[in-house]
Legacy VTK file of the C-alpha trace (Angstrom):
# vtk DataFile Version 3.0
C-alpha trace
ASCII
DATASET POLYDATA
POINTS 95 float
-126.184 170.806 -74.172
-126.314 169.250 -77.609
-125.103 171.145 -80.654
-122.023 172.793 -79.159
-118.631 171.465 -80.153
-116.549 171.314 -77.011
-112.789 170.938 -77.206
-110.198 169.339 -74.982
-109.385 171.586 -71.968
-112.685 173.508 -72.159
-114.073 174.361 -68.728
-117.792 173.620 -68.424
-120.497 173.559 -65.764
-122.019 170.095 -65.379
-124.952 168.636 -63.503
-124.926 165.300 -61.719
-126.439 162.297 -63.429
-127.674 161.311 -59.933
-130.181 164.162 -59.790
-130.805 167.876 -59.545
-130.404 167.996 -55.745
-126.629 167.653 -56.147
-125.156 171.034 -57.080
-123.469 171.488 -60.471
-119.668 171.748 -60.612
-117.058 173.072 -63.011
-114.865 170.523 -64.774
-112.097 170.572 -67.378
-112.783 168.278 -70.348
-109.840 165.939 -70.921
-110.705 163.180 -73.394
-113.704 162.611 -75.677
-115.424 159.218 -75.418
-117.926 157.918 -77.994
-119.382 154.420 -77.829
-121.707 153.224 -80.595
-124.700 151.006 -79.794
-123.825 147.321 -79.546
-125.775 144.096 -79.764
-125.666 141.866 -76.709
-126.742 138.291 -76.120
-129.962 139.209 -74.344
-130.303 142.974 -74.744
-129.028 145.635 -77.090
-126.845 148.254 -75.402
-127.424 151.900 -76.328
-124.508 154.022 -77.370
-123.325 157.025 -75.413
-120.993 159.971 -75.722
-119.283 162.244 -73.255
-115.982 163.266 -71.740
-113.439 162.124 -69.201
-113.153 165.234 -67.020
-111.604 166.551 -63.823
-113.187 168.898 -61.266
-111.270 172.172 -61.108
-112.407 173.977 -57.946
-111.468 172.566 -54.546
-114.346 174.467 -52.882
-116.896 172.599 -55.042
-115.173 169.275 -54.320
-115.273 169.942 -50.568
-119.042 170.620 -50.706
-119.729 167.424 -52.681
-117.582 165.398 -50.310
-119.035 166.864 -47.096
-122.717 167.128 -47.989
-123.128 164.285 -50.494
-120.308 161.837 -49.635
-119.036 161.943 -53.210
-115.462 160.635 -53.045
-113.643 163.446 -54.859
-110.446 164.502 -53.095
-108.338 166.938 -55.097
-108.969 169.507 -57.812
-107.340 168.690 -61.160
-106.464 165.154 -59.956
-109.741 163.226 -59.661
-111.363 161.921 -62.832
-115.040 161.541 -63.647
-117.189 160.855 -66.693
-119.574 163.529 -67.993
-122.313 162.640 -70.478
-122.893 165.224 -73.207
-126.439 165.845 -71.942
-125.126 166.718 -68.448
-123.120 169.706 -69.690
-125.049 172.823 -68.734
-122.846 175.547 -70.198
-119.320 176.521 -71.096
-117.491 178.822 -68.709
-117.113 182.327 -70.049
-113.594 183.531 -70.790
-112.275 185.582 -67.886
-115.016 184.454 -65.505
LINES 1 96
95 0 1 2 3 4 5 6 7 8 9 10 11 12 13 14 15 16 17 18 19 20 21 22 23 24 25 26 27 28 29 30 31 32 33 34 35 36 37 38 39 40 41 42 43 44 45 46 47 48 49 50 51 52 53 54 55 56 57 58 59 60 61 62 63 64 65 66 67 68 69 70 71 72 73 74 75 76 77 78 79 80 81 82 83 84 85 86 87 88 89 90 91 92 93 94
């Protein structure tokens, strides 16, 4: 979701970069990552931006692990990378 300024510790719903069949999960944003485009020897690498994040609900982790063999183990411990375009929405306060 481009155009929204997320902050560290925001809780957001994210989709998988692997496809829409994998259910979205809630993550806490931990650290912003921005990489500018760079020139390589044979190809030019595009830039990207996103967040280092951690899943926050054990129930969602258990589903991903059981049904999709995604190797998450523990809520608020595992780390993953979330591209800006994979953020679906920010969790509402009190939800």
